[in-house]
N, C-alpha and C positions, 0 to 999 in steps of 0.2 A: 253503801257499796252494794249490799245484797239487793236493795230495792232497784238500783240502777241496773244491775246485772239481770234481774228478772223483768225489767221494764214495767215496774209497778206504777199504776196511775197515781198521781199525787193525791187525788181525792180519796184513794183507798189505802193510803199509808197507815192510818190508824189500825185498820184491820190487819195489814201486813205486820205492823209492829207488835200487835197482839200475838200473832202466830210466832214471831221471833221470840217473844217473851216465853211462850210455852216451850219452844225449842231450847232456849237458854236454861230453863228450869230442868228440862230433861237432861241436858248436858251437865248441869251442876250435880244432878243425882248420879250420873255416870262417873263423875270424878269428885265425889263428896268430900273426901279427905283433903284434897288439894284446895278446894274452895274454902273449907273451914280454916285452913292454915293461912291463906293469903288473899281470900276473896274480898270484894268490895263490901263495905258495910252499908247499912240503911242510910239513904240520903247522900251517898257519895257516888260519883260517876265512876263507872267501870273503865279501866284502861286495858286495851287489848294489845298483845304482842302480835306480830305478823302470823305466827303459828296459830294463835288462838283465833284470829280473824279467818285464816284458811279453814280451820275446823268448822266454823259457823257457815262459811260460804259453801263448803263441800256438803255439809248437812242440808243446807237449803236446796242444793242441787238434787239431793236424794229425795227431799220432800216434794220437789217439783216433779220428780219421776214417780211419785205415789207412795213413797215410804212413810209410814207414820213417824212423827217427830221423835217419840221415845226410842224407837228402833234406830232411826238415823243417828241419834246421839250415841247409842251403844255401839253402833258400827264404827263411827268416827273415832270414838275414844279407844275402842278395842283394836283398831287398825292404824292408829296414828303413826307408830314407828315405821310402818310400811309405807303409808301414804306420804309422809314428809319427804321421803326419798324422791318421789315423783314431783313434789313441789320444788325441791332443790333443782332437779333437772329441768323443770319448766322455767327456771330463772336463768338458765344458761343462755347466753347469746350465741350467735353464729360463730363469732371469732373464738370464743371460749371452747365451743364444740370442736372446731377444727384444731385448735392448739392441743386439746386433750385427746384428739383422735377418737372422739366419741362416735359410735355407730348409732346412737340414739337419735331418733327423729322427733317423736312426740311421746308423751306419757299418756297412756290410756289406763284407766282403772276399770276393771270388769268385776261386777258383783252379781252373784246369783241370789237374788233376794228371796227370803222366806218369811214374809210378814205373818204367816199363819203357823209358824213353827211351834208355838206354845200349844196349839190345838192338835198337833200330830200325835201318833202313837208313841213316838220316842220322846216327845215333849222338848222343852227348851233346856239347854244346859248352860252352865256358866261360860263354856268355851265356844259357844255358837257364834259369838260376835268377834272372835279373833280369827285372823287369816281369812276373812270373808272376801277380801278383794284380791284379785290377781293383777299385778302390774305388767303392762306390755309396753315396750319402748320403741317398737318399729311398726309402721303402718302395715307392712307386709306380714309381720308376725301376728297382728290383730286379725287379719284376713285368714291366716292359717289357723289361728285359735278358733275362730268362729266356724270354719269349715270342718275342723276335726271334732268339734263338740256338737255338731248340728243334730245328730241322731242318737246320742248316747246319754247316759246319765240316769240316776235313780232319784226318786223322791223330788222330782222337779228340777234337779240340777241340769243346767244347760237348756231347759225348755224355755226359760226366761232369763235374760241377762240384761243388766243395766250397764251401759258403757258411758263413762265420763271421760272427756278429753281433758286430762289433768293439766296439760301445757296451756291450753286455751283458758281454762279456769284460772290458773295461777297467774298468767300474764294479764288477764282482765283485772284482777285484784291489784297486782303490783304496779301496773302502768296506767 
């Protein structure tokens, strides 16, 4: 699924698979206790839930945007409770939206990446990877967000933003 979504050349699948293995190792480190409790053993194929698949897919999107795999893993694991809401909304169909009276159009995840955070004067804290994403549920609100943060911010905030269309990503995986 990840290879298809990124249009990876079939001849380069081994290289892509190797990168995915590094990502999976980083994600396993980010949630080590869970892996020890119920992770796959040597020689057994891993089985993924839809949530686990979405974590990997979103992490691959971050890697595609230039985020180092270890940081992508920390960001996904630290923000999953927040991100999964957007995944849920991405699975709504138009009839469900109308029936629920949902004003949501699309789910956008906005991240202000700081890949060099560990080198800053403040350094990296255990909490840096939580609440790193802001979820926006209307296209007009995304435009407002970008306009209101275009000239402010400290230590790099709002000078660089990665925007992922959570609805498109979720639907590409699900359908």
